[in-house]
C-alpha positions as a Markdown table, in Angstrom:
| # | Residue | x | y | z |
|---|---|---|---|---|
| 1 | Met | 30.5 | -19.1 | 16.4 |
| 2 | Ile | 29.9 | -15.6 | 17.9 |
| 3 | Gly | 30.1 | -14.1 | 14.4 |
| 4 | Leu | 27.5 | -16.6 | 13.2 |
| 5 | Val | 25.2 | -15.9 | 16.1 |
| 6 | Leu | 25.4 | -12.1 | 15.4 |
| 7 | Leu | 24.8 | -12.6 | 11.7 |
| 8 | Val | 21.7 | -14.8 | 12.3 |
| 9 | Thr | 20.4 | -12.3 | 14.9 |
| 10 | Leu | 20.9 | -9.4 | 12.5 |
| 11 | Gly | 19.3 | -11.3 | 9.7 |
| 12 | Val | 16.2 | -12.2 | 11.7 |
| 13 | Ala | 15.9 | -8.6 | 12.9 |
| 14 | Ile | 16.1 | -7.2 | 9.4 |
| 15 | Thr | 13.7 | -9.8 | 8.1 |
| 16 | Ala | 11.1 | -8.9 | 10.9 |
| 17 | Phe | 11.5 | -5.2 | 10.3 |
| 18 | Met | 11.1 | -5.4 | 6.5 |
| 19 | Ser | 8.2 | -7.9 | 6.9 |
| 20 | Phe | 6.4 | -5.4 | 9.2 |
| 21 | Trp | 6.6 | -2.7 | 6.6 |
| 22 | Cys | 5.4 | -5.1 | 4.0 |
| 23 | Val | 2.2 | -5.6 | 6.0 |
| 24 | Ile | 1.9 | -1.8 | 6.5 |
| 25 | Phe | 2.2 | -1.1 | 2.7 |
| 26 | Ser | -0.4 | -3.7 | 2.0 |
| 27 | Phe | -3.1 | -1.2 | 3.2 |
| 28 | Phe | -2.1 | 1.3 | 0.5 |
| 29 | Ser | -2.9 | 1.4 | -3.2 |
| 30 | Asn | -0.7 | -0.7 | -5.6 |
| 31 | Ala | 0.1 | -2.8 | -2.5 |
| 32 | Glu | 1.5 | -6.0 | -4.2 |
| 33 | Asn | 4.0 | -4.1 | -6.4 |
| 34 | Asn | 5.2 | -2.0 | -3.5 |
| 35 | Val | 5.6 | -4.9 | -1.2 |
| 36 | His | 7.6 | -6.8 | -3.9 |
| 37 | Lys | 9.9 | -3.7 | -4.1 |
| 38 | Val | 10.4 | -4.0 | -0.3 |
| 39 | Ala | 11.2 | -7.7 | -0.7 |
| 40 | Asn | 13.8 | -6.8 | -3.4 |
| 41 | Leu | 15.5 | -4.3 | -1.0 |
| 42 | Trp | 15.4 | -6.9 | 1.8 |
| 43 | Ala | 17.1 | -9.5 | -0.3 |
| 44 | Lys | 19.9 | -7.0 | -1.4 |
| 45 | Ile | 20.5 | -6.1 | 2.3 |
| 46 | Met | 20.7 | -9.7 | 3.4 |
| 47 | Leu | 23.2 | -10.6 | 0.6 |
| 48 | Leu | 25.3 | -7.5 | 1.6 |
| 49 | Ile | 25.5 | -8.4 | 5.3 |
| 50 | Cys | 26.4 | -12.0 | 4.4 |
| 51 | Asn | 29.2 | -10.7 | 2.1 |
| 52 | Thr | 27.7 | -12.6 | -0.9 |
| 53 | Lys | 28.5 | -11.2 | -4.3 |
| 54 | Val | 26.3 | -12.1 | -7.4 |
| 55 | Glu | 27.4 | -11.9 | -11.0 |
| 56 | Ile | 24.5 | -11.7 | -13.4 |
| 57 | Ile | 24.8 | -13.3 | -16.9 |
| 58 | Gly | 22.2 | -13.1 | -19.7 |
| 59 | Lys | 20.1 | -10.3 | -18.3 |
| 60 | Glu | 19.2 | -9.3 | -21.9 |
| 61 | Asn | 17.2 | -12.6 | -22.1 |
| 62 | Ile | 14.4 | -11.3 | -19.8 |
| 63 | Leu | 11.3 | -10.4 | -21.7 |
| 64 | Leu | 10.7 | -6.8 | -20.8 |
| 65 | Gly | 7.1 | -5.8 | -20.3 |
| 66 | Lys | 5.7 | -9.3 | -20.8 |
| 67 | Pro | 4.8 | -12.0 | -18.3 |
| 68 | Gln | 7.0 | -15.0 | -18.2 |
| 69 | Ile | 7.6 | -18.0 | -15.9 |
| 70 | Phe | 11.1 | -18.1 | -14.3 |
| 71 | Met | 12.3 | -21.6 | -13.4 |
| 72 | Ala | 15.5 | -21.9 | -11.4 |
| 73 | Asn | 17.5 | -24.8 | -9.9 |
| 74 | His | 17.5 | -24.8 | -6.1 |
| 75 | Gln | 20.4 | -25.8 | -3.8 |
| 76 | Ser | 20.2 | -23.4 | -1.0 |
| 77 | Asp | 17.9 | -21.0 | 0.9 |
| 78 | Phe | 20.1 | -18.3 | -0.5 |
| 79 | Asp | 18.5 | -18.9 | -3.9 |
| 80 | Ile | 15.4 | -17.0 | -2.7 |
| 81 | Leu | 17.5 | -14.0 | -1.9 |
| 82 | Ile | 19.5 | -14.2 | -5.2 |
| 83 | Val | 16.5 | -14.1 | -7.5 |
| 84 | Leu | 14.6 | -11.6 | -5.4 |
| 85 | Ala | 17.5 | -9.2 | -5.5 |
| 86 | His | 18.6 | -9.6 | -9.1 |
| 87 | Ile | 15.6 | -10.6 | -11.3 |
| 88 | Pro | 14.2 | -7.2 | -12.4 |
| 89 | Gly | 10.6 | -6.3 | -12.6 |
| 90 | Gln | 7.5 | -7.6 | -10.9 |
| 91 | Phe | 7.0 | -11.3 | -10.3 |
| 92 | Arg | 5.1 | -13.5 | -7.9 |
| 93 | Trp | 6.4 | -16.5 | -6.1 |
| 94 | Leu | 4.7 | -19.9 | -6.3 |
| 95 | Ala | 6.1 | -21.0 | -3.0 |
| 96 | Ile | 5.8 | -24.1 | -0.8 |
| 97 | Lys | 3.2 | -23.8 | 2.0 |
| 98 | Glu | 5.8 | -24.3 | 4.8 |
| 99 | Leu | 7.1 | -20.7 | 4.1 |
| 100 | Phe | 3.6 | -19.4 | 4.9 |
| 101 | Ser | 3.7 | -20.7 | 8.4 |
| 102 | Ile | 6.5 | -18.3 | 9.5 |
| 103 | Pro | 5.0 | -15.5 | 11.7 |
| 104 | Ile | 5.1 | -12.0 | 10.1 |
| 105 | Phe | 7.1 | -13.3 | 7.2 |
| 106 | Ser | 4.0 | -15.2 | 5.9 |
| 107 | Ser | 1.9 | -12.0 | 6.2 |
| 108 | Ala | 4.5 | -10.2 | 4.1 |
| 109 | Met | 4.4 | -12.9 | 1.4 |
| 110 | Lys | 0.6 | -12.7 | 1.2 |
| 111 | Ser | 0.8 | -8.9 | 1.0 |
| 112 | Ala | 3.0 | -9.3 | -2.0 |
| 113 | Gly | 0.6 | -11.6 | -3.8 |
| 114 | Tyr | 2.8 | -14.6 | -3.5 |
| 115 | Ile | 1.0 | -17.9 | -3.9 |
| 116 | Glu | 1.0 | -20.8 | -1.5 |
| 117 | Phe | 1.6 | -24.2 | -3.1 |
| 118 | Asp | 0.8 | -27.5 | -1.3 |
| 119 | Arg | 2.8 | -30.3 | -2.9 |
| 120 | Asn | 0.8 | -32.9 | -0.9 |
| 121 | Asp | -2.7 | -31.8 | -1.8 |
| 122 | Arg | -3.6 | -32.1 | -5.5 |
| 123 | Glu | -6.8 | -30.1 | -5.2 |
| 124 | Lys | -5.1 | -27.2 | -3.4 |
| 125 | Ala | -2.2 | -27.4 | -5.8 |
| 126 | Leu | -4.5 | -26.9 | -8.8 |
| 127 | Gln | -6.2 | -24.0 | -7.0 |
| 128 | Ser | -2.7 | -22.4 | -6.6 |
| 129 | Leu | -2.0 | -22.8 | -10.3 |
| 130 | Asp | -5.3 | -21.1 | -11.1 |
| 131 | Gln | -4.2 | -18.2 | -8.9 |
| 132 | Ala | -0.9 | -18.1 | -10.7 |
| 133 | Ala | -2.8 | -18.0 | -14.0 |
| 134 | Leu | -4.7 | -14.9 | -12.7 |
| 135 | Arg | -1.4 | -13.2 | -11.9 |
| 136 | Ile | -0.1 | -13.9 | -15.4 |
| 137 | Arg | -3.3 | -12.6 | -17.0 |
| 138 | Gly | -2.8 | -9.5 | -14.9 |
| 139 | Gly | 0.7 | -9.0 | -16.5 |
| 140 | Lys | 2.8 | -10.5 | -13.7 |
| 141 | Ser | 5.5 | -13.0 | -14.1 |
| 142 | Ile | 5.8 | -16.2 | -11.9 |
| 143 | Met | 9.0 | -17.5 | -10.2 |
| 144 | Val | 9.3 | -21.2 | -9.2 |
| 145 | Phe | 11.8 | -23.8 | -8.3 |
| 146 | Pro | 10.6 | -26.8 | -10.5 |
| 147 | Glu | 12.6 | -29.3 | -8.5 |
| 148 | Gly | 10.1 | -28.8 | -5.7 |
| 149 | Ser | 12.7 | -28.7 | -2.9 |
| 150 | Arg | 16.4 | -28.1 | -2.5 |
| 151 | Ser | 18.8 | -30.5 | -4.0 |
| 152 | Ser | 22.3 | -31.5 | -3.0 |
| 153 | Val | 25.3 | -29.5 | -4.3 |
| 154 | Gly | 26.2 | -30.6 | -7.9 |
| 155 | Glu | 22.7 | -32.1 | -8.5 |
| 156 | Ile | 19.6 | -31.0 | -10.2 |
| 157 | Lys | 16.6 | -33.2 | -9.4 |
| 158 | Pro | 13.8 | -34.2 | -11.8 |
| 159 | Phe | 11.3 | -31.4 | -12.3 |
| 160 | Lys | 7.7 | -31.4 | -11.0 |
| 161 | Gln | 5.0 | -31.1 | -13.7 |
| 162 | Gly | 2.6 | -28.6 | -12.1 |
| 163 | Thr | 4.1 | -25.3 | -13.3 |
| 164 | Phe | 4.7 | -26.7 | -16.8 |
| 165 | Tyr | 0.9 | -27.3 | -16.9 |
| 166 | Leu | 0.5 | -23.6 | -16.1 |
| 167 | Ala | 2.9 | -22.5 | -18.8 |
| 168 | Ile | 1.3 | -24.6 | -21.5 |
| 169 | Lys | -2.3 | -23.7 | -20.6 |
| 170 | Ser | -1.5 | -20.0 | -20.4 |
| 171 | Gly | 0.9 | -19.9 | -23.4 |
| 172 | Thr | 3.5 | -18.2 | -21.2 |
| 173 | Pro | 7.2 | -18.5 | -22.2 |
| 174 | Ile | 9.6 | -20.1 | -19.7 |
| 175 | Val | 12.9 | -18.4 | -18.8 |
| 176 | Pro | 15.4 | -20.9 | -17.4 |
| 177 | Ile | 17.6 | -19.7 | -14.5 |
| 178 | Ser | 20.8 | -21.4 | -13.4 |
| 179 | Ile | 22.3 | -20.5 | -10.0 |
| 180 | Thr | 25.9 | -21.7 | -9.3 |
| 181 | Gly | 27.8 | -21.5 | -6.0 |
| 182 | Ser | 24.8 | -21.0 | -3.6 |
| 183 | Gly | 25.3 | -24.6 | -2.3 |
| 184 | Glu | 28.7 | -23.6 | -1.1 |
| 185 | Ile | 27.5 | -20.4 | 0.5 |
| 186 | Met | 24.9 | -22.1 | 2.6 |
| 187 | Pro | 24.8 | -25.9 | 2.2 |
| 188 | Lys | 21.5 | -27.8 | 2.5 |
| 189 | Gly | 20.8 | -28.6 | 6.2 |
| 190 | Ser | 23.3 | -26.1 | 7.5 |
| 191 | Leu | 23.0 | -22.7 | 9.2 |
| 192 | Lys | 26.6 | -21.8 | 8.5 |
| 193 | Ile | 27.1 | -19.0 | 5.9 |
| 194 | Asn | 30.3 | -18.9 | 3.9 |
| 195 | Pro | 31.1 | -15.6 | 2.1 |
| 196 | Gly | 31.6 | -16.1 | -1.6 |
| 197 | Lys | 30.6 | -15.5 | -5.1 |
| 198 | Ile | 27.5 | -16.7 | -7.0 |
| 199 | Lys | 26.6 | -16.6 | -10.6 |
| 200 | Leu | 23.0 | -16.1 | -11.8 |
| 201 | Ile | 22.7 | -17.2 | -15.4 |
| 202 | Ile | 19.5 | -16.2 | -17.3 |
| 203 | Gly | 18.9 | -18.4 | -20.3 |
| 204 | Arg | 17.0 | -17.7 | -23.5 |
| 205 | Pro | 13.2 | -17.8 | -23.2 |
| 206 | Ile | 11.6 | -21.1 | -24.3 |
| 207 | Asp | 8.4 | -20.8 | -26.3 |
| 208 | Val | 5.5 | -23.1 | -25.3 |
| 209 | Lys | 3.1 | -22.3 | -28.2 |
| 210 | Asn | 3.5 | -25.6 | -30.0 |
| 211 | Ile | 3.5 | -27.7 | -26.8 |
| 212 | Thr | 0.5 | -29.7 | -25.6 |
| 213 | Leu | -0.2 | -31.4 | -22.3 |
| 214 | Glu | 0.4 | -34.7 | -24.2 |
| 215 | Asn | 4.0 | -33.9 | -25.0 |
| 216 | Arg | 4.8 | -31.8 | -21.9 |
| 217 | Arg | 7.6 | -34.1 | -21.0 |
| 218 | Glu | 9.5 | -32.9 | -24.0 |
| 219 | Leu | 9.2 | -29.3 | -22.6 |
| 220 | Ile | 10.2 | -30.4 | -19.1 |
| 221 | Glu | 13.4 | -32.0 | -20.5 |
| 222 | Lys | 14.1 | -29.1 | -22.7 |
| 223 | Val | 14.0 | -26.6 | -19.8 |
| 224 | Arg | 15.9 | -28.9 | -17.4 |
| 225 | Lys | 18.6 | -29.4 | -20.1 |
| 226 | Ala | 18.9 | -25.6 | -20.6 |
| 227 | Ile | 19.4 | -25.1 | -16.8 |
| 228 | Ile | 21.9 | -27.9 | -16.6 |
| 229 | Asn | 23.9 | -26.7 | -19.7 |
| 230 | Asn | 24.2 | -23.2 | -18.3 |
| 231 | Tyr | 25.0 | -24.5 | -14.8 |
| 232 | Asp | 27.8 | -26.7 | -16.2 |
| 233 | Ser | 29.2 | -23.8 | -18.4 |
| 234 | Phe | 29.6 | -21.5 | -15.4 |
| 235 | Arg | 29.9 | -23.9 | -12.5 |
| 236 | Pro | 32.5 | -23.2 | -9.7 |
| 237 | Glu | 36.0 | -24.5 | -10.4 |
| 238 | Gly | 36.7 | -28.0 | -9.2 |
| 239 | Thr | 33.1 | -29.1 | -9.3 |
| 240 | Met | 31.9 | -31.9 | -11.6 |
| 241 | Lys | 29.6 | -31.2 | -14.5 |
| 242 | Ile | 26.0 | -32.3 | -13.8 |
| 243 | Arg | 25.6 | -33.9 | -17.2 |
| 244 | Asp | 28.8 | -36.0 | -16.5 |
| 245 | Met | 27.5 | -36.9 | -13.1 |
| 246 | Glu | 24.2 | -38.1 | -14.5 |
| 247 | Lys | 26.0 | -40.0 | -17.3 |
| 248 | Asp | 28.0 | -41.9 | -14.6 |
| 249 | Ile | 24.8 | -42.8 | -12.7 |
| 250 | Asn | 23.0 | -44.0 | -15.9 |
| 251 | Asp | 26.1 | -46.0 | -17.0 |
């Protein structure tokens, strides 16, 4: 318990320190890009002190020099650290509004150009998608968890439609991201952190040029299937395949 308290205290202190410098950097030129670099460093430090190792698979699938929409499954708060630390280049988060209520941390997120997304207010959600479209037109990629919230270990929930609307309207390819092992590092609803190994699998980009809003569900299922297939291929030993789990539920 003492070790956990010290770890949490150190984590909070590091987060506050890095958030402070993010706010300071926001007053200089090229602010958003520099603040995102600070966030990348913060994530790497947090993973280091938590003794969490990340193996990256499929890094060659990232579209260098082009905007893309990264979509990842979400089982733990550690997923935020994992993608921040190990997805190269500049991207902007489309993040739930609750994160923007955290003192100092919220200021750092705004300084980085991250976008607040209100799942319960359709009008505000559409405004957020418009902001994300502006980031894409400016050459920035977008990162999102399409499930909308964390799932239980061994589960990938149905995807929300909002960011797929963004992908179709902007013609931006989707890069599916599968994260395995994060649910065991820090389970949903728990503050306990278990040292361990995580795999970050970057799938092949999915083109949206021939997709319309009318057949967007085909795109949603295609992306979700890609994330599930990669998750099942690299899942931790002893865990059930998601597609087998869903098959049991449907039967």
